[in-house]
Each structure stands twice: as structure tokens, then as C-alpha cells.
C-alpha positions in Angstrom: 20.4 2.4 24.8 19.5 -1.0 25.9 15.5 0.0 26.8 15.5 0.9 23.3 17.2 -2.2 21.6 14.7 -4.1 23.5 12.0 -2.6 22.8 13.0 -3.2 19.0 13.1 -6.6 19.4 9.8 -6.7 21.2 8.0 -4.6 18.7 9.9 -6.9 15.7 8.5 -10.2 17.8 5.0 -9.1 17.8 5.7 -7.9 13.8 6.9 -12.0 13.4 3.9 -13.4 14.9 1.1 -11.1 13.3 2.6 -12.0 10.2 2.7 -15.9 11.0 -1.1 -15.5 12.1 -1.8 -13.5 8.2 -0.5 -16.6 6.3 -2.2 -19.1 8.4 -5.2 -17.3 8.3 -4.7 -16.8 4.0 -3.9 -20.3 3.9 -7.2 -21.9 5.9 -9.1 -19.3 4.2 -8.2 -20.8 0.1 -9.0 -24.3 1.7 -11.7 -23.7 2.6 -12.9 -22.8 -1.0 -15.3 -25.2 -2.5 -14.1 -27.4 -5.6 -16.5 -26.9 -8.1 -17.1 -29.8 -10.5 -17.6 -28.6 -14.0 -19.5 -31.1 -15.6 -22.5 -30.7 -12.7 -22.1 -27.1 -11.4 -24.7 -24.8 -11.6 -24.9 -21.2 -13.4 -24.2 -19.8 -9.8 -21.4 -22.2 -8.6 -19.9 -21.1 -12.1 -19.4 -17.3 -11.6 -18.1 -17.9 -8.1 -15.0 -19.1 -10.3 -11.8 -16.5 -10.9 -12.5 -14.7 -14.1 -16.2 -16.7 -15.0 -18.6 -14.0 -15.6 -22.1 -14.4 -17.1 -21.1 -14.7 -20.5 -18.4 -17.2 -19.5 -20.7 -19.3 -16.9 -23.3 -19.1 -19.8 -21.4 -20.2 -22.7 -19.7 -22.8 -20.3 -23.0 -24.5 -19.6 -24.0 -24.6 -23.5 -20.8 -26.4 -23.8 -21.4 -29.1 -21.2 -24.8 -29.5 -22.7 -23.4 -31.1 -25.6 -20.2 -32.5 -24.2 -18.8 -33.8 -21.2 -15.7 -32.2 -19.9 -13.1 -34.9 -19.7 -10.0 -32.4 -19.3 -9.3 -29.0 -18.3 -8.1 -27.8 -21.7 -11.1 -28.7 -23.6 -12.5 -25.8 -22.1 -10.2 -23.7 -24.7 -12.8 -24.8 -27.1 -15.1 -21.9 -25.8 -14.9 -18.9 -27.2 -13.8 -16.6 -24.5 -12.2 -19.2 -22.5 -8.4 -19.4 -23.0 -5.2 -20.0 -21.1 -5.3 -17.2 -18.5 -9.3 -18.6 -17.5 -8.1 -21.9 -17.3 -4.9 -21.1 -14.8 -7.2 -18.9 -13.3 -9.8 -21.8 -12.2 -7.6 -25.1 -12.5 -7.0 -25.1 -8.4 -10.8 -25.0 -7.9 -12.5 -27.1 -10.0 -12.8 -30.8 -11.2 -14.2 -32.8 -13.3 -14.9 -36.2 -12.3 
């Protein structure tokens, strides 16, 4: 019985270590994502943002050509970009 319990503890310890490594790797990967300036980003950079497809990237560029983006909520003025898209991109963008 003691051998079986020890094996279970070893397996649990290994699983715990693997889980910690996976969480740390995921956090590191997120930190390595590039922050994109919405006022200077290229078309390709805009398309890298979550929920920004070709159509939204083009609309954002058109809007930006006529307006300097000062606050993220301003993007709601662009047809097709709403709260969901803004929430998805807010941690990956700035407007400096």
C-alpha cells in the first residue's frame, strides 16, 4: 500500500510541475506579443490583432487617415468595430 501511495504522490508532483511550467510559458508568450500603436500601425500589423480582419483593418486605416485616434472607445465610430473588438485589442494596442 505504501508503494502505491508514493507513486501517486510522485505522479501528482510531476503533474503539478508540468502545470506550473505550462502556465509560466503561456504568461511569457503573452508578454512577448507586440504592442501595436493604432495611429502608426501598418495594415499587416492591424491584421495581427484579435478579431481584426481585412475589412476592419481597412476601415481602421481609412478612419485614421482622417482622424488621429485619441481614445480607444473612438473606434466605435467605425462601422463593424464595437465593444467586443475593442475589448479584444485593448491589451495589445496603444494610441501614443
